[in-house]
C-alpha positions in Angstrom: 7.4 95.1 179.5 9.4 98.7 178.8 9.7 100.1 175.1 12.9 99.9 174.3 14.7 102.9 172.9 16.3 103.2 169.5 19.8 103.1 168.6 20.5 107.1 167.5 21.2 107.0 163.9 24.8 108.7 164.8 25.8 105.7 166.2 26.0 103.6 162.9 28.3 105.5 161.1 30.9 105.0 163.7 29.7 101.3 164.4 30.1 100.1 160.7 33.6 102.1 160.4 34.6 100.2 163.5 33.4 96.9 162.2 35.4 96.8 159.1 38.6 97.7 161.2 37.5 95.2 163.8 37.2 92.1 161.3 40.7 91.8 160.2 41.6 91.4 163.7 38.9 88.8 164.7 39.3 86.6 162.1 43.2 86.6 162.1 42.6 85.4 165.8 41.1 82.0 164.5 42.0 81.8 160.7 45.2 80.5 161.3 44.2 77.6 163.3 43.5 75.2 160.4 47.2 76.3 158.9 49.3 74.7 161.3 50.0 71.8 159.1 50.6 73.8 156.0 52.8 76.4 157.6 54.8 73.3 158.9 55.5 71.9 155.9 56.3 75.2 154.2 58.5 76.7 156.4 60.2 73.1 157.2 59.8 73.9 161.2 58.5 71.4 163.8 54.8 71.4 164.8 56.0 72.4 168.2 57.5 76.1 166.9 54.7 76.7 164.4 52.1 76.4 167.5 53.6 79.6 168.5 52.1 81.4 165.7 49.1 81.2 167.4 50.3 81.3 171.1 52.2 84.3 170.6 49.7 86.2 168.9 47.1 85.9 171.6 50.3 86.4 174.4 50.7 89.9 172.7 47.1 90.6 172.2 47.3 90.4 176.3 50.2 92.6 176.9 48.3 95.4 175.4 44.5 95.4 176.6 45.2 97.2 179.8 46.7 100.1 177.9 43.9 100.7 176.1 41.9 103.0 178.4 44.8 105.1 179.5 46.0 105.3 175.8 42.7 106.9 174.7 43.0 109.6 177.0 46.5 110.3 176.2 46.0 110.3 172.6 42.3 110.5 171.9 40.1 107.5 170.5 40.1 108.0 166.5 44.0 108.5 166.7 44.7 105.4 168.5 42.4 103.8 166.4 43.8 104.5 163.2 47.5 104.0 164.7 46.5 100.3 166.2 44.6 99.3 162.6 47.9 100.9 161.0 50.0 98.8 162.9 47.8 96.0 162.5 48.1 96.4 158.7 52.0 96.7 159.0 52.0 93.1 160.7 50.0 91.2 158.2 52.0 92.7 155.4 55.1 91.5 157.1 53.2 88.1 158.0 52.9 87.4 154.4 56.3 87.9 153.6 57.9 85.9 156.5 60.7 83.8 155.3 60.8 81.1 158.2 58.8 80.6 161.3 60.6 82.7 164.1 60.1 85.6 161.2 56.6 84.8 161.3 56.3 84.7 164.9 57.8 87.7 165.3 55.2 89.5 163.1 52.1 87.7 164.7 53.4 89.5 167.7 53.1 92.7 166.0 49.5 92.1 164.8 48.6 90.7 168.6 50.1 94.0 170.3 47.6 96.0 167.5 44.7 93.7 168.2 45.0 93.6 172.1 44.2 97.6 171.8 41.7 97.7 169.1 39.0 95.3 170.7 38.6 96.9 174.0 38.8 100.3 172.0 36.2 99.3 169.9 33.4 98.7 172.5 34.3 101.7 174.4 34.2 104.2 171.5 30.3 102.2 170.5 29.5 102.9 174.2 30.3 106.4 174.6 28.7 107.2 171.2 25.2 105.5 172.3 25.1 107.6 175.3 23.5 105.0 177.5 20.4 104.9 174.8 20.1 101.2 173.2 22.3 99.3 174.9 20.9 96.1 173.9 21.2 96.9 170.4 24.3 98.8 170.5 26.0 95.4 171.9 24.4 93.5 169.5 26.6 95.8 167.0 29.6 95.4 168.7 29.4 91.8 169.4 28.7 90.9 165.8 32.4 90.3 164.8 33.7 88.8 168.0 30.9 86.0 168.0 31.6 85.2 164.0 35.4 85.1 163.9 35.8 82.1 166.1 33.0 80.4 164.4 33.6 81.5 160.2 37.4 82.2 160.7 38.4 78.6 160.6 35.6 78.2 157.3 37.6 81.2 155.5 40.8 79.8 156.4 39.9 76.5 155.1 38.7 78.0 152.0 41.9 80.0 151.5 44.1 77.0 151.6 41.9 75.1 149.5 42.8 77.9 146.7 45.8 79.8 147.3 48.6 78.9 150.0 49.0 80.4 153.5 50.3 83.3 152.8 46.8 84.5 151.7 45.6 84.1 155.4 47.3 87.5 156.0 47.1 89.2 152.6 43.5 88.9 153.3 43.4 91.4 155.8 44.9 94.4 154.0 41.6 95.6 152.4 39.6 95.3 155.7 42.6 97.4 157.4 43.4 100.0 154.3 39.2 101.1 154.6 38.9 101.2 157.7 41.5 103.2 158.4 40.1 105.6 155.7 36.8 105.4 157.3 37.7 106.2 160.7 39.1 109.4 159.5 36.1 110.8 157.9 33.5 108.9 160.6 35.1 108.8 164.0 35.0 111.9 165.8 38.5 113.9 166.8 38.3 113.5 170.5 41.8 114.6 171.1 42.6 116.0 174.7 42.7 119.7 174.4 46.6 120.8 174.3 46.2 122.4 178.0 44.5 119.5 179.3 46.2 117.6 182.2 47.9 114.1 180.7 46.5 111.0 182.6 50.0 109.5 184.2 50.9 106.0 183.2 50.6 103.3 186.1 53.9 102.2 185.4 53.8 99.8 188.5 50.5 98.4 187.6 51.5 97.7 183.9 54.6 95.3 185.3 52.4 93.5 187.3 49.0 93.3 185.4 50.6 92.6 181.7 53.1 90.2 182.6 50.8 88.3 185.1 48.0 88.0 182.3 50.7 87.0 179.8 52.1 84.4 182.2 48.8 82.8 183.5 47.6 82.4 179.5 50.8 80.8 178.5 50.5 78.5 181.6 46.9 77.5 179.9 48.0 77.5 176.4 50.7 74.9 177.5 48.1 72.6 178.6 47.4 70.8 175.3 50.9 69.7 175.1 51.9 68.4 178.5 50.7 66.1 181.0 47.8 68.2 182.8 47.7 71.2 184.8 50.5 69.1 187.0 53.3 70.0 184.6 55.9 72.4 185.9 55.5 73.9 182.8 52.2 74.7 183.2 51.7 75.0 186.8 54.8 77.5 187.4 53.6 80.4 184.9 50.1 79.7 186.3 51.5 80.3 190.2 53.5 83.2 188.7 50.7 85.0 186.9 47.8 84.7 189.6 50.6 86.0 192.0 51.1 88.9 189.9 47.6 89.7 189.4 46.7 89.4 192.9 49.6 92.0 193.4 48.1 94.2 190.8 44.5 93.6 192.3 45.3 94.8 196.0 47.3 98.1 195.0 44.4 98.9 192.0 41.6 98.7 195.4 43.6 100.7 197.3 44.3 103.4 194.5 41.5 106.5 194.5 42.5 107.4 190.8 45.4 106.6 188.2 44.8 102.8 188.3 46.0 101.0 185.0 42.4 99.3 185.2 39.9 100.4 188.1 38.5 97.6 189.8 36.9 99.6 192.0 34.2 98.8 189.3 33.3 95.8 190.7 31.4 97.1 193.2 28.6 97.6 190.7 27.2 94.3 190.6 26.2 95.2 186.9 30.1 94.6 185.7 31.1 92.2 188.5 27.9 89.7 187.4 29.0 90.5 183.4 32.4 90.2 183.8 31.7 86.7 185.4 29.6 85.5 182.8 31.7 86.7 180.2 34.4 84.4 181.8 31.9 81.4 181.5 30.7 82.6 177.6 34.2 82.8 176.5 34.6 79.4 177.9 31.0 77.9 176.6 32.2 80.0 173.2 36.2 79.1 172.4 36.3 75.0 174.6 33.9 73.2 172.2 35.5 75.3 169.2 38.6 73.2 170.3 36.6 70.3 170.3 34.2 70.5 167.3 36.6 71.0 164.3 38.7 68.0 165.9 35.8 66.0 166.1 34.8 66.2 162.7 38.1 65.8 161.5 39.3 62.9 163.9 36.3 61.1 164.2 34.5 61.9 160.6 37.3 62.0 158.7 36.8 65.6 157.5 39.8 67.8 156.0 40.1 71.5 157.4 37.9 72.5 154.9 35.1 70.5 155.1 35.3 70.8 159.1 35.0 74.7 158.8 32.2 74.3 156.3 30.3 71.5 158.7 30.3 74.6 161.3 28.5 77.3 159.4 25.2 76.6 160.6 26.3 77.6 164.4 27.8 80.8 162.4 24.3 81.8 161.1 22.6 81.2 164.3 24.9 83.5 165.7 24.4 85.8 163.2 20.8 86.0 163.7 20.8 85.8 167.0 22.4 89.7 167.1 19.2 91.6 166.6 16.5 89.6 168.4 18.9 89.5 171.2 19.8 93.3 171.7 15.8 94.0 171.0 14.8 91.8 173.7 17.6 92.5 176.2 15.9 96.4 176.1 12.9 95.3 176.6 12.7 92.9 179.1 16.4 93.5 180.5 19.8 91.2 180.3 18.8 88.9 183.7 15.6 87.2 181.4 17.7 86.8 178.0 21.1 85.4 179.6 19.3 82.7 181.5 17.4 81.4 178.7 20.3 81.8 176.2 22.7 80.2 178.7 20.5 77.1 179.4 20.2 76.9 175.4 23.6 76.9 174.6 23.9 73.8 177.4 21.1 72.1 176.3 22.1 72.5 172.5 25.4 70.9 173.5 24.0 68.0 175.1 23.3 66.1 171.2 27.4 66.4 171.0 27.9 64.1 174.3 25.8 61.1 172.5 27.7 61.4 169.3 29.3 58.6 167.3 31.2 57.7 164.1 27.8 57.4 162.5 25.6 59.8 164.3 23.5 61.5 161.5 24.7 65.2 160.1 20.9 66.6 160.1 21.1 66.2 163.9 24.3 68.0 164.3 23.6 70.4 162.2 20.3 71.5 163.7 22.1 71.4 167.5 24.8 74.0 165.8 22.1 75.9 164.6 20.2 76.5 167.6 24.0 76.7 169.5 24.7 79.5 167.8 21.5 81.2 168.0 22.0 80.7 172.1 26.2 81.8 171.8 25.2 84.9 170.2 22.2 85.7 172.8 24.4 84.9 175.7 27.2 87.3 174.7 25.5 90.0 174.5 23.3 90.3 177.2 26.1 90.4 180.2 28.3 92.9 178.0 25.5 95.0 177.5 24.5 95.2 181.5 28.2 95.7 182.4 27.9 99.2 181.2 24.5 99.9 182.8 25.1 102.9 186.0 28.3 103.9 184.6 29.8 107.2 184.0 31.4 108.3 180.8 35.1 108.0 181.9 34.1 104.7 183.6 33.3 102.9 180.0 37.2 102.6 179.2 37.7 100.7 182.1 34.6 98.2 182.2 35.3 97.6 178.2 38.9 96.3 179.6 37.6 94.1 181.9 34.9 92.7 180.4 37.3 91.8 177.4 39.9 90.5 180.0 37.4 88.1 181.4 36.4 86.7 178.7 39.9 86.0 176.9 40.9 84.3 180.1 37.4 82.5 180.2 38.2 81.3 176.6 42.1 80.0 177.7 40.3 78.2 180.6 38.0 76.7 178.7 40.3 75.2 175.6 42.7 74.0 178.5 40.5 72.4 180.7 38.7 70.5 177.9 42.0 69.6 176.4 43.0 68.0 179.0 39.9 65.9 179.5 39.8 64.9 175.8 43.5 63.8 175.7 42.6 61.8 179.0 39.4 60.6 176.7 41.4 59.8 173.5 44.6 58.6 175.1 45.4 55.0 173.4 42.5 55.1 170.8 43.1 54.1 167.6 39.4 53.7 165.9 36.7 56.0 165.2 34.3 54.5 168.0 37.0 54.8 170.7 37.7 58.4 169.9 34.3 59.0 170.1 33.7 57.9 173.2 36.6 60.6 174.3 34.6 63.5 172.9 31.5 62.3 174.6 33.3 62.6 177.8 34.8 66.2 176.7 31.7 67.6 175.7 30.0 66.8 179.2 32.3 68.6 180.7 31.3 71.5 178.2 27.8 71.0 179.1 28.4 71.2 182.9 30.9 74.4 182.9 28.4 76.1 180.7 25.4 75.4 183.4 27.3 76.9 185.6 26.2 80.3 184.3 22.8 80.0 184.5 22.1 80.7 188.4 25.2 83.2 188.0 22.6 85.0 185.5 20.1 85.8 187.9 22.7 88.4 189.5 22.1 90.6 185.8 20.0 93.7 186.4 16.0 92.8 185.9 14.0 94.7 183.6 15.0 98.0 182.4 12.0 99.8 184.1 12.7 98.7 187.4 16.5 99.0 187.6 15.8 102.5 186.6 13.4 103.0 189.7 16.5 102.0 192.0 19.0 104.5 190.1 20.7 107.1 192.8 20.2 110.6 192.2 22.6 111.8 189.3 26.4 111.6 189.6 28.0 113.8 186.7 26.9 115.3 183.8 28.3 112.6 181.5 26.6 109.9 183.4 23.0 111.7 183.1 21.6 109.8 180.0 18.6 108.0 179.4 18.7 104.6 179.9 21.2 104.2 182.2 20.8 102.5 185.4 23.1 101.8 188.4 23.0 98.7 190.5 25.4 97.9 193.6 26.5 95.2 195.4 
């Protein structure tokens, strides 16, 4: 067993700075999900319109994720982070002041455009600051907000709605954004490119292929819930169009030696390819059941929004406790062993929900949620850290975008698939028992889809000392940092 490397103390200051700002983004992604009924009533809008408050935000995120790497090289990480956080603050204030549903949807787009830049940029800045040392611990830091957002967001949203009105769902972002901007100016290095340094050109054609393609794909998946499955034209057409555009971008990017919007040639690294696949499945395992669990507590057990959110707290506590343990063990025994164990535990701890009835005792569900939270936390950390092994300094932004897109699309696919299964299972059900049977079927699907990830975990790098033994000669001075290894397909 290798000795884990200590995280450089200089990493903690930018880490705390970035987490403060990122908390506003990750909570805002899920906090609104419990407020749709309140928004429909207060804004006098049909539910189908109000649903776009969440959908428009998600689509806007996918517009700017691919731009994060180019924008960082063009403007510098600190300036880009501060500008994006300022834009998110503006969008939050405007959302709180919205006078009708279309205005709120438009202001949520502003938030989404800023959030799409911030999340991959956060991972890039921290991995570059760590310089390849203690990657597991660094990923434990990075994934704190991204793991807790989907779990604790509904709890915070339910609590705010219990004490105040929906406008406070956006006003609560203000302190995070203001303090985050102040800390960024103080704690993040000034990495602006030199005035005489050549500026990277924007891959305009790649932008016109990847961004609309990602948006169309996610839009099609988001429409599954309200339509008759994947065969509906409103779902099928954007899915096919999105896949065609993404396919065109992929073919073009693989042919370009330099200057692609996202360097897909990084998939030649086994660590990047396997990590992206597992983060896709990890997003499915995290976000898919986050659709099922609150609905189960509300529809089958009769809880309100706050009650359902509070019942999910054990999962959040488990995810929080997993941070340090998973990061430490990833550095010691490698990502492969941690990921195999974690994904297997996610599947096993979801099984009890496949047997739930209206009268299932809460202690059993609470214990299962706690274990599930522990396993999910580890399942996201291990592949996230493995994706950066063996990469040069300048390759990190592209790896951050690849893994972020994979996780987000995986979440969208998970929600879409489980929504269809749930619709078919609960269609026509009018009693709690009949509804519970439909949820049982959906949870079994979740178990099966998560189990698919277990054998894929074997493709991740093994023990760090063994991976280091296969590392080729130095590539660039920036890449010659302790703890970096390269594994190719």
